[in-house]
C-alpha positions as a printed Julia matrix, in Angstrom:
446×3 Matrix{Float64}:
  11.54  126.19  -26.32
  10.95  123.85  -29.31
   7.37  122.65  -29.61
   8.3   118.96  -29.44
  10.03  119.39  -26.07
   6.89  120.73  -24.39
   4.78  118.41  -22.31
   1.38  117.39  -23.61
  -0.34  119.42  -20.9
   1.68  122.51  -21.9
   0.84  121.96  -25.56
  -2.83  121.54  -24.77
  -2.92  124.75  -22.74
  -1.07  126.76  -25.4
  -3.37  125.52  -28.15
  -6.45  126.36  -26.07
  -5.08  129.85  -25.42
  -4.3   130.44  -29.08
  -0.54  130.64  -28.57
  -0.13  127.61  -30.85
  -2.37  126.12  -33.5
  -3.0   122.42  -33.9
  -1.47  122.68  -37.38
   1.74  124.18  -36.0
   1.97  121.36  -33.48
   1.37  118.7   -36.12
   4.0   120.21  -38.4
   6.53  120.34  -35.55
   6.12  116.65  -34.81
   6.23  115.72  -38.49
   9.55  117.55  -38.74
  10.82  115.6   -35.73
   9.63  112.35  -37.31
  11.49  113.2   -40.51
  14.68  113.72  -38.49
  14.48  110.74  -36.1
  12.44  108.02  -37.79
  15.11  106.73  -40.23
  17.35  105.69  -37.32
  14.6   104.44  -35.0
  11.86  102.87  -37.13
   9.0   103.48  -34.69
   6.21  103.85  -37.25
   4.31  101.13  -39.08
   2.01  103.61  -40.85
   2.15  107.39  -41.08
   0.18  109.82  -43.25
   1.43  113.34  -42.7
  -1.22  114.86  -44.97
  -3.94  113.26  -42.88
  -2.36  114.61  -39.68
  -2.42  118.12  -41.12
  -6.0   117.7   -42.32
  -7.09  116.61  -38.84
  -5.25  119.58  -37.3
  -6.89  122.07  -39.66
 -10.35  120.75  -38.79
  -9.55  121.16  -35.1
  -8.27  124.71  -35.66
 -11.49  125.52  -37.53
 -13.49  124.23  -34.56
 -11.56  126.49  -32.22
 -12.02  129.55  -34.43
 -15.74  128.8   -34.59
 -15.92  128.79  -30.79
 -16.86  125.15  -30.51
 -16.02  123.34  -27.25
 -12.48  121.99  -27.07
 -11.76  118.46  -25.88
  -9.19  117.63  -23.23
  -6.69  116.49  -25.91
  -7.49  119.18  -28.48
  -4.73  119.3   -31.09
  -2.45  116.71  -29.45
  -1.02  114.01  -31.74
  -1.35  110.49  -30.31
   0.58  107.51  -31.72
  -1.31  104.2   -31.79
   0.13  100.7   -31.48
  -0.54   98.72  -34.64
  -2.81   96.19  -32.94
  -5.53   98.83  -32.42
  -8.04   99.56  -35.17
  -8.18  103.05  -36.65
 -10.79  103.48  -39.38
  -9.3   103.62  -42.88
  -5.8   102.86  -41.6
  -4.03   99.5   -41.85
  -3.85   97.32  -38.76
  -0.94   95.02  -39.52
  -0.62   93.42  -36.05
   3.1    92.96  -36.69
   2.56   90.04  -39.09
   2.58   89.72  -42.89
  -0.66   87.74  -42.55
  -2.47   91.05  -41.95
  -0.52   93.19  -44.41
  -3.64   93.93  -46.46
  -6.0    94.53  -43.52
  -7.64   97.98  -43.39
  -9.82   98.71  -40.36
 -13.43   99.6   -41.16
 -14.13  101.37  -37.86
 -12.36  102.86  -34.88
 -11.63  100.86  -31.77
 -13.47  102.3   -28.77
 -10.28  103.84  -27.39
  -9.69  105.62  -30.72
 -13.25  106.94  -30.74
 -12.62  108.34  -27.26
  -9.4   110.0   -28.45
 -11.21  111.64  -31.35
 -14.01  112.8   -29.03
 -11.34  114.44  -26.85
  -9.9   116.31  -29.86
  -6.75  114.26  -30.38
  -4.98  113.94  -33.71
  -4.45  110.27  -34.61
  -0.82  110.47  -35.65
  -0.45  106.98  -37.16
   0.36  103.4   -36.23
   3.46  102.37  -34.32
   5.45   99.16  -34.65
   4.48   96.15  -32.53
   6.16   92.83  -31.98
   4.54   90.04  -33.98
   0.93   89.71  -32.78
   1.89   91.68  -29.66
   4.01   88.79  -28.4
   7.8    88.39  -28.36
   9.23   88.37  -31.91
  10.56   91.93  -32.34
   9.68   94.43  -35.06
  12.05   96.87  -36.75
  12.19   99.5   -33.98
  15.51  100.42  -32.36
  16.13  101.97  -28.97
  16.09  105.78  -29.39
  18.93  106.25  -26.87
  21.25  103.63  -28.39
  20.2   101.99  -31.65
  22.2    98.87  -30.91
  19.88   97.99  -28.03
  16.3    96.75  -27.94
  13.47   99.24  -27.31
  11.58   96.48  -25.51
   8.23   95.19  -26.6
   5.72   94.48  -27.63
   4.72   98.18  -27.66
   8.15   99.09  -29.0
   7.14  101.76  -31.49
   4.88  103.61  -29.06
   7.59  103.86  -26.4
  10.28  104.87  -28.9
   8.04  107.48  -30.55
   7.36  109.26  -27.25
  10.92  108.93  -25.93
  12.33  110.44  -29.15
   9.73  113.25  -29.16
   8.12  112.05  -32.39
   4.77  112.11  -30.56
   3.79  113.69  -27.23
   1.52  110.76  -26.33
   1.01  107.14  -27.39
  -1.08  104.12  -26.52
  -0.07  100.47  -26.4
  -1.08   97.18  -24.84
   0.33   95.01  -22.06
  -0.26   91.29  -21.57
   2.97   90.63  -19.66
   5.19   93.72  -19.55
   4.6    95.36  -22.93
   4.01   98.91  -21.67
   6.13   99.16  -18.53
   9.25   97.44  -19.9
   9.66   99.41  -23.18
   8.96  102.67  -21.32
  11.79  101.78  -18.95
  14.16  100.82  -21.76
  13.42  103.92  -23.87
  13.25  106.47  -21.05
   9.65  107.67  -20.85
   6.68  107.3   -18.52
   4.6   104.15  -19.01
   1.27  103.62  -17.25
  -0.74  100.39  -17.16
  -4.09  101.04  -15.49
  -6.27   98.79  -13.4
  -7.56   95.92  -15.53
 -10.93   96.66  -17.09
 -10.71  100.46  -17.05
  -9.95  101.12  -20.74
 -11.97   99.35  -23.41
 -10.25   96.74  -25.59
 -13.04   96.62  -28.2
 -11.4    96.86  -31.61
  -8.0    95.7   -30.31
  -6.2    92.47  -31.21
  -7.19   89.89  -28.6
  -4.28   87.82  -27.37
  -5.43   87.02  -23.82
  -8.83   88.15  -22.6
  -7.75   87.62  -18.99
  -4.57   89.72  -19.27
  -4.71   92.19  -22.18
  -4.67   95.79  -20.92
  -4.49   99.11  -22.76
  -1.71  101.38  -21.46
  -0.22  104.77  -22.25
   3.15  106.42  -22.86
   4.03  110.03  -22.08
   6.92  112.27  -21.12
   5.53  113.07  -17.66
   3.22  111.55  -15.09
   0.74  114.39  -15.58
   0.67  113.71  -19.32
  -0.03  110.03  -18.7
  -2.9   111.05  -16.42
  -4.23  113.45  -19.06
  -4.36  110.67  -21.64
  -5.77  108.16  -19.18
  -8.65  110.49  -18.32
  -9.65  110.6   -21.98
  -9.52  106.82  -22.36
 -11.27  105.7   -19.18
 -14.98  104.95  -19.43
 -17.34  102.0   -19.54
 -17.9   100.15  -22.81
 -20.37   97.23  -22.89
 -18.48   95.8   -25.87
 -15.65   94.81  -23.51
 -17.0    92.28  -20.99
 -14.09   92.94  -18.61
 -15.32   96.47  -17.94
 -17.57   97.56  -15.1
 -19.66  100.74  -14.97
 -18.28  103.4   -12.67
 -17.27  107.05  -12.48
 -13.99  108.28  -13.91
 -11.2   108.64  -11.35
 -10.14  112.23  -12.29
  -6.58  111.13  -12.92
  -5.05  114.45  -13.96
  -6.63  116.48  -11.16
  -5.37  114.02   -8.56
  -1.96  113.45  -10.18
  -1.27  117.2   -10.09
  -2.21  117.5    -6.42
   0.22  117.38   -3.54
  -0.31  114.3    -1.37
  -2.1   115.17    1.87
   0.63  113.32    3.78
   4.09  112.27    2.65
   3.75  108.91    0.85
   5.31  105.72    2.11
   6.69  103.11   -0.29
   7.32   99.4     0.15
  10.53   98.31   -1.58
  10.06   94.88   -3.15
  12.74   92.75   -4.73
  10.64   90.54   -6.96
  10.85   86.74   -7.2
  13.79   85.91   -9.46
  15.6    89.08   -8.38
  18.98   87.56   -7.66
  19.16   85.78  -11.01
  17.7    88.53  -13.2
  18.56   91.97  -11.83
  21.36   94.03  -13.37
  23.88   95.46  -10.86
  23.11   99.02  -12.01
  19.39   98.6   -11.32
  20.01   96.96   -7.95
  22.33   99.79   -6.91
  19.93  102.48   -8.15
  17.0   101.09   -6.17
  19.12  100.74   -3.04
  20.23  104.35   -3.41
  16.64  105.5    -3.87
  15.52  103.59   -0.78
  18.34  105.17    1.24
  17.32  108.61   -0.02
  13.7   108.04    1.04
  14.77  106.95    4.51
  11.9   106.14    6.82
   9.41  106.78    3.99
  10.46  103.43    2.5
  10.44   99.99    4.1
  11.37   96.64    2.57
   8.97   93.74    2.05
   9.41   90.21    0.74
   6.94   87.88   -0.89
   6.44   84.32    0.38
   7.44   81.32   -1.79
   3.83   81.15   -3.02
   4.72   83.92   -5.48
   7.66   82.06   -7.0
   5.29   80.37   -9.47
   3.61   83.61  -10.59
   5.64   83.88  -13.8
   4.73   80.33  -14.81
   1.05   80.78  -13.93
   0.73   84.0   -15.94
   2.45   82.36  -18.89
   0.07   79.38  -18.75
  -2.97   81.66  -18.91
  -1.39   83.71  -21.67
  -0.39   80.78  -23.88
  -3.63   78.84  -23.46
  -5.76   81.85  -24.39
  -3.43   82.85  -27.2
  -3.65   79.38  -28.76
  -7.42   79.75  -28.83
  -7.58   83.38  -29.98
  -4.89   83.03  -32.65
  -6.37   80.0   -34.36
  -6.71   82.02  -37.58
  -3.01   82.83  -37.55
  -2.01   79.27  -36.69
  -3.35   78.21  -40.12
  -0.52   80.24  -41.7
   2.44   78.75  -39.88
   4.76   79.51  -42.78
   4.27   83.24  -42.1
   4.89   83.02  -38.35
   8.16   83.26  -36.46
   9.55   80.1   -34.82
   8.96   81.76  -31.45
   5.26   82.26  -32.21
   4.84   78.73  -33.54
   6.43   77.3   -30.4
   4.18   79.42  -28.17
   1.02   78.39  -30.0
   2.03   74.74  -29.87
   2.71   74.98  -26.14
  -0.56   76.8   -25.54
  -2.46   74.18  -27.47
  -1.0    71.43  -25.28
  -2.2    72.95  -21.98
  -5.05   70.9   -20.54
  -8.38   72.46  -19.58
  -7.76   71.45  -15.97
  -4.38   73.19  -15.8
  -5.79   76.3   -17.47
  -8.76   76.52  -15.09
  -6.52   75.99  -12.06
  -4.25   78.81  -13.31
  -7.28   81.12  -13.5
  -7.82   80.65   -9.75
  -4.41   82.08   -8.89
  -4.69   85.81   -9.73
  -7.15   86.41   -6.88
  -5.1    84.32   -4.45
  -1.94   86.27   -5.26
  -3.8    89.58   -5.2
  -4.93   88.98   -1.62
  -1.35   88.98   -0.32
  -0.48   92.12   -2.27
  -3.51   93.92   -0.81
  -2.08   93.3     2.63
   1.21   94.99    1.67
  -0.63   97.96    0.18
  -2.63   98.41    3.38
   0.67   99.58    4.94
   1.93  101.89    2.2
   0.89  104.12   -0.69
   2.62  102.08   -3.39
   4.99   99.19   -3.96
   8.36  100.25   -5.35
  10.3    97.86   -7.56
  12.25   97.72  -10.81
  10.4    98.26  -14.08
  12.82   95.88  -15.82
  15.87   93.88  -14.7
  18.16   96.66  -15.91
  18.9    98.79  -18.98
  17.84   97.66  -22.42
  19.87   94.61  -23.46
  22.2    94.91  -26.41
  20.94   93.47  -29.68
  17.6    93.44  -31.47
  16.76   89.74  -31.32
  14.84   89.99  -28.05
  12.43   92.45  -26.44
  13.88   91.85  -22.97
  12.71   90.13  -19.82
   9.26   90.89  -18.33
   9.93   89.02  -15.07
   9.18   92.11  -12.95
   5.93   93.01  -14.76
   3.75   89.94  -15.22
   2.57   89.69  -11.6
   0.93   93.13  -11.76
  -0.69   92.39  -15.11
  -2.06   89.07  -13.88
  -3.49   90.57  -10.69
  -5.0    93.55  -12.56
  -3.19   96.16  -10.46
  -2.17   99.58  -11.84
   1.53  100.19  -12.44
   3.54  103.17  -13.61
   7.21  103.49  -14.49
   9.16  106.74  -14.34
  12.64  107.18  -15.89
  14.53  108.0   -12.71
  17.74  106.04  -13.26
  20.58  105.72  -15.75
  23.0   102.84  -16.21
  26.75  103.3   -16.27
  26.49  103.07  -20.06
  24.05  105.99  -20.2
  20.9   103.95  -20.85
  17.64  104.81  -19.08
  16.15  102.59  -16.38
  12.73  102.97  -14.81
  11.46  102.73  -11.26
   8.09  100.97  -11.14
   5.34  101.89   -8.7
   2.33   99.61   -8.19
  -0.91  100.53   -6.45
  -4.17   98.86   -5.42
  -6.88   98.07   -7.93
  -8.92  101.19   -8.69
  -6.24  103.27   -6.96
  -4.94  104.67  -10.25
  -5.28  108.35   -9.4
  -3.53  107.99   -6.05
  -0.79  105.92   -7.68
  -0.12  108.62  -10.26
  -0.09  111.25   -7.53
   2.51  109.21   -5.64
   4.59  108.82   -8.83
   4.5   112.57   -9.41
   5.56  113.15   -5.81
   8.49  110.76   -6.22
   9.71  112.57   -9.34
   9.5   115.95   -7.59
  11.27  114.54   -4.53
  14.27  113.57   -6.63
  14.15  116.57   -8.97
  11.88  119.48   -8.0
  11.68  120.57  -11.65
  11.41  117.04  -13.0
   7.65  116.66  -13.05
   5.98  119.21  -15.25
   2.49  120.5   -14.72
């Protein structure tokens, strides 16, 4: 079996056992990058020599009998809004073309401590917002890969990296994972440090991960979780043992609550609607349908108000270079700057109000089941797609995971999204793994 088709957990175990070296793994992925990158354009910065140098140092550590980290020898792609020392952080804008990071973001330091190879920087939409970068969908290059973490999703889906990290402020992890056909996991807000990461919205920004299996996403999440006083959104607490729990069989068969989100009738693609209905029928009495009251109809607008108001403040430096910004970014900053303090503060009250109703649903099930995106990736590269089914979970700080269970009639991937309670990340990933095995007993690797 080719190295690049192995799961990250398989690769890790083979490297630890000496069946593969970190250098062999790095070379295999560099060969895959050489073959796929010209058509996909997932990378903003890549230094193959540095990847090999990192791998050789890790192999030397293993030969010397030094302790191996949980990610020893695994290449990880990094969204280009996250600082990696001595690498450029372009943030998807020419304004930062010359910017070289002086130190690692906290999440990068944790990756290095776990023995990961920092593979390079992946393409982001402009300032992690909506104006797309150069990346194309790896399944069909005429369609969007989603965004803003487009390069990270495309790199994992095309096997140019076994793991990747990105950020989500609206739907920037879950949606591109759905469009490209890989697993995307957005954890509970405040569980992975954002120190050293472009700040768009302090209330919403969340680090997320991309992988080829639920277990791999849990493996990467375990390495990234941990308190960091440099991020005021974080709270001290023990790690949730994501991988151990995700690999376990649920003690009882999970129950899911099927939710057709606000805006469903207008936004959903017929293929996605049919796929979810078929899944619900397959699950039978393990799935029941719920609806949200009209109170939730304004959730998209409320999240956007918080996002734009905070972005206008945090991007003041970029706003001074309007000539280098896209019309979409200029319009967003202008709108954010026009939001009154009163309207912004009122919007900040809503996440907890909306969360209360969702907690009640989750008291009756293991996870909420809904669409990860309205349908397959839209044709064309002018848009990153619609995040209408993602923003509620980001705003309420709840963990979400998408798994590539469906396929459109045109052969494009579509993801089912599972959402769990705050701090219920491990249980959510266990439920997602169960769902994959239920539909395909060989579909969820160890």
